[in-house]
N, C-alpha and C positions, 0 to 999 in steps of 0.2 A: 506492500501501500504503499511505504514512504518512499519507492523506483517510482508511482506513477506518480503521485504529488509532485517533487523536482520535474519533473515528464514536464508539467501540464506547466511550473512558474518557469521550465524555462522559453517555453514556449512562448507565453505572457508577458516575458519580460523582454522576450527577439522580437514580437506582431505591434511591442508599445517603440521600440530598440527605430520601426521599418515607417512608421507610418511619424514617429518626430524628421525619420530622414527624410520623408516625403514631402516633409511641411518645411524644412530647409530648401532642398532643392527650387520644392513652388518658393520661394521666398530669392533663391540667389538665380533664378532663371528672371526674376523680376528685375530684381538688382539689372544681375546681365542686360537688359532688356532696357534701362533706363538710359547706361553707362550709352548703349549704341544709337540714343535718339538721340539728334545733332543737338536739340535745342535743350536737354535734360541733363546731357554730358556735357552742359558750360554752364552748369549751378554747384554751389559751392558746397548744396543739402544734397545733393545726388548721394555724391564722392563720401559727403561725414555719411547717409544713408550704408550706404555699403562697407566703409571701415565700421560702423558699429552691430550690422550685417555677423561679415566674416566674428568680428571680436565677444560676441557672445557664440557662435557657435564657440567658440575655441575653450571658449569657458562654461558653459552650459552642464552638458556633461560631470562638470566640477563642481558646481555652484561655489558654497563656500570657503569651502575645502583647498585646505593650506598645506602644508611641507610640514609636518614637525605636531603634528594636529595626533594626540594618539585614537586607534582604533577606534577605542569604544565612541572619541568624540565625531570620529568619521560617523560610524555607523549610525547616530542619531540623527547626525545630518543629512544622511541618505537613505532614514529608514522608509521612501518612500520607494528605495529598490528594493530587488532581491539582489543575492551574493551567489549563480551560482557554480559557482566551485569555489571549493578556499584549497594553496597547493601551497610545497613551497617551491625556490627556483636560487638553484646559485647565478653569483652573476659575482663573474671574481675573485674574491678570494673571500664574499661573507655572502652571505644565509640570509632572505628574503621569505615572511610571512607576505602570500599572496589574496589575495579577495579577487574576484574575475564576477563584473556583470558585466551585462550588456555590451556592454557599450567600451564598460576599459576594463584596465588592467589598476591591485593599487599594493603597494609593497609595500614593507611593514617590514624595518628592522625586528630585532630580535629582542629588545626590551616595546613591541607593541607601538611606535614613530611611525608615521606616516613616509619615508621617505623621500619617493616620484611617482609615480604614476603612465603609463600610457595608452593612448583615449583612442580608436577608431572614428576620425573624424568622418561624413558626406561627401566633407571634399578633401584634396593635402593641402597643407600647412596654413590654415585658412590664417597668421597669425601675420604672413609677407602680405597675401591680400590683401585684409586692415594695413600694412603698413604702409604696400603702391599705392592705400585711398586716399590716406591722410595728406602724402606727402602730394597726391592730386588737389586733392580738395586746400591744400599751401596754394600749390602755385593759383590757385582761380582765386581766389582770399586777395585781391591784392589792397586793399581798406582794414585786412587786418583783426572783424567783424567780430570772426567765430576763433581769434589767434586763443584766446584764451582757452574754449573748450577744447580743440585739441590739439594744447600744451598736455591738458593733463592724458591724460589720455594717450597721448605719443608715453607719458609718467605708466603709465599702467601698460603701455605695449612693450614694456621695455622688462618691464619683471616678467611680462607673464614670458619672454622669447628665454630674459631667464632659469625660469621656469623647467623651462621645457628642453634647456641648455644642458641644465644639471643631469634631468635626466636621462639623453641623449649621452652624457660623459659616464653619466654613474655607470650605465647598459654598455660603457666602449663604442660606443659606436660615430668615432672624433668625428667623420668629416660630416656627419645630424649635424654636432653639439658646438659644431665650427660654425655652419649656418646660422646655428640658433643664435649664438652673441653676436657675430657680427648684425645679427636681425636687431639685437637691444642696442650693439654701438650704434645703430642707425635711427631708432628712436632718439638715445638719449644726447646724441649729436646732432642730430637738425637740428637747427636755430632755433626754431620756436622754443627749442627745452633748454641747448646750449647745455648740456652740461657732460663734463670727462670725468667716463666712472676707468677707474686705472685696473684693478682688481679683474673688469668684463677683460680688458684691454691684453692684458698679462695668460687669462685665459684661452683668449681668444689664439697668441701666437701657441701657448703648451696644441691645444687643440689640432692647431694647424700643424703644428714640429710633430707631432702624434700621427694624421693622417697623411706624413709625405707630403703635405704642400712648403717647400722651405719657404717661394719668395713673400706667400703672406706670414710663413713662422718670423722671418727675417724683420716684413714689415712693422708687428706688433708687438714685438720685444720691443724694438728699436723704438715706438711712443713709450713703451709702458716706464720704459730710465729717462727719457726725453721728461716727461710728466712727471718726475721723479717720485715714479715707487720702483724701485729695485730691491725688497728685499734684505736688503742689511748681505748685496753683492750678489743672489742665489739668482737672483730674472741675466747678471750680465754674466754668468758661469754658465746658463743656460742658452744665454742669446753667444755667447763666445761659438758654445758645443754646436749651433745650428751654421755658424758661418766656416764652421770646420768644416762640416758636409756638403756644404754649399762652396766647398774648392777654396774659402777666402781666410790664407792658415794669416797673412798677416792682422786681416781684419778679426782675427778671435787669439789674436796677440795682442794690441793696442785694444781690445773688450779686455782683455779680463785681465791686463796689467793695467788701467781707467780706475775698473772694478776694482783691483789688488791700495792703493796706493787712497781710495776712500774705506774699502773693509781692511784692510791688511789682516785682520785673522779668520777672514771666512774661509774655512777648510775647501769650501768645492773650486774657490777659484786659483788656491796654493800647489795643488793636484793636480790642477787640468793647466794649468799652466808649468811644473815641472814637464806632462807627459807632453807635452808639448815643443819642452824643449829637447827632451832624449830623440823625443820625434823626430826631429828637427836635423839632431846631429850636438845641439846647438849646450852650452856649458847649464842644467837647472838651478845653477850657482848663483846664473841674474838673478833671481826673482829674492835671497837675500838680503841687496840696495835698498831694496825694496820695504823690509823689515826692519831694517834698522831707525830709515830715515823716519818709518810710525816711533819705535823707542826712541830715538832721541826725541820727537813730539810731545811724546807719554813716559817718563821714565822711567812710572814704577806704577808703570800696570805690566800685572807680569802675566799675563796673559798671552804679550807678545811675547817674553821668550817663552811660552811655555811654548811657544809656534814655530817659534825660532829653531829649539828643537828637534822636532816634529822634522823640519825640513833636513835638519843638520841626519839628522836620523835617517829619514830615505834616503841619503846621500851616503852613509853607511859611512857621516863622519862620526863614530859615538863620542870621539874625548871631546869635541862642542858639542854635540847634544848635550850630553851629561853640564857640561855646565852651562849650556844653554836652564835646561832644565834647575840646576841646581838652585840659576837665580831667583827663577819663576818662581821656589821654595822660599826663597831667603825673603822676595818679600811680601807672600801671602805663603807662614807655611802651614792654611789649615786648607787651603786650594788643593783640592779635593784631582784634580786631573792633572795638573801639577806634580804633585805627588806619585798618583800613579802610573805614569809617562817615565817619571825615572824609573820604579819599580818596574815596569815593564823590559825598561831599556837593557836590565840588567839581568831580566828573567831572559832576552834572546839574546842576550852573547852567550849565556849558562847553558839555552839547547844549542844556541852553535856548536860550543866544543863539546857538549855530547852529543849530537850529531855527528862528528867531523871524528870523534873517537871509535864510534859505531863502525866508522870506512873505515880506520885503520888497520890494518894488518900487521902491526907487528907488539904483538899482547902489552907486551913492556909500556911503547911510547903510548899506547892503547888506552894504559890505566895511567899515565898519570896525566894524559889530557882529558882522564874521566874526574880526580880526584883537581884539577883543574877548575873542573864544569863545576863540581859540589858545592868550590873555595867560591866560585862564581853565583852559586844562588844561594849560600851562607847571604853575600853583601846581598843579592834582594830584597831576604825576605827583611831586617825591619824595618823595610820602604814601606815594603808590600802590609805590613802589620800597621805601619803609621797612618795604610790611606784606611785600612780597617777600622781602628779609632775615629777618620776625621766619613765614614762613609758604612754600616756593619752589610747594609743589605745589599753592594751591589754583589752582581755575584759572581761577574769574572774576580775583583780580590779574592775572595774567595775561595775560588776554583781553583786560586793558581796559591797561594798558601796548604791548602791540601794534597797538590800536588808535591810543591817541596819537601812538606811533610814526610809526606809516605817516599821520597828515596832518601829521604836523610833519615829515617826513624829509627833504623838500627845507631848510631853515634851515638844514641844516651838515651834515655826514658823521659825524658823530657820534652824531646826530638817527637816519642811517639805518642808519648799523652795532648802534645800540642796538633798531631798528626788525628788522632779521634774526634780531638775538641770539634777541627774546623771539617772533616769528616760528616762532623752530628749538622754541626753551621749550617751546611750547604744540602743535604735534606732538607733542610725548614723551610728554606729559600727556597 
């Protein structure tokens, strides 16, 4: 009996949707006829009416529903509509609970919050038709009589485009997302509205990049940077990566060095520059003067010395790396990342000696190298212990302490006890 009821409900829902679509299509046919009519097509109100029609087509299926609402709120707002099916879908690495209606699918996260939706409209991409109609109305409205009304409508259109863009982005439909982001920019960037949306400009660049549309990606990233939205250098790194793909290596270097001058601690920029110099057969040490200049301007900033240490370490200059890390710690003894970086430096040196000992065929020589490795692990221990004092919840620190004490556990009862201690702490994290 339940199956029969469900089937009947589905049939009714489909019938209602078909009726709604027929009504919309009838209105669209009338609007199409109006814009073909020579007299009516010259009227501002004809184009505003068309824009409002297609805006309504977009908004009607979701009424007052908004992303961020709870499933209970949405069901209340859509109480007159039947849920045909409930299922789960995996999108990317996330799983969603999906409620399927006759004309739409609503996606909720594991907390029951609405994230995005997909709608089956009676026509394709109604927002773009609405935008075109408003632009035509603006062109005809030479006296500006409808400016206020159109401005409000374009601001709403901007947000509606953004909603569809984020849905397409989440579904990894990047070319669609790019078009919707561009629709949002066209709405807000119209002279009547006169807004520059830096975040949407960035997302347009990102989705262009993900769509392999590098010319557009370059344009939007450059504009994002020019209007001051650079995410402390992350946008410069993305822009430079796209420049490299486009074959503009010198442009990428210029972008990265400019970003480094402004944000000398940005790891994305530093790593990208080092890799770029290595790829070109140039000295990666060329990056150091930018860090040194920043240190001169801000000599008490421990982060600048930690970054310097990281660069030396990547260049296998362990002595200078150690000096830089120690300078960072001297400026701020409680800076976890400075202490941890020094500990990792010592650990890596010990691990390298240990690996070389394992490859050594001469037993006596291998034994000596192994003892040297143990001595280096001993050097790392107090630094890791200090890092643990600063942040006992950092799993990598606890794991390193557990592993070192396991290696040295036979040296003394105290070290065996320490091994057991960190072994237990590791299981608790």
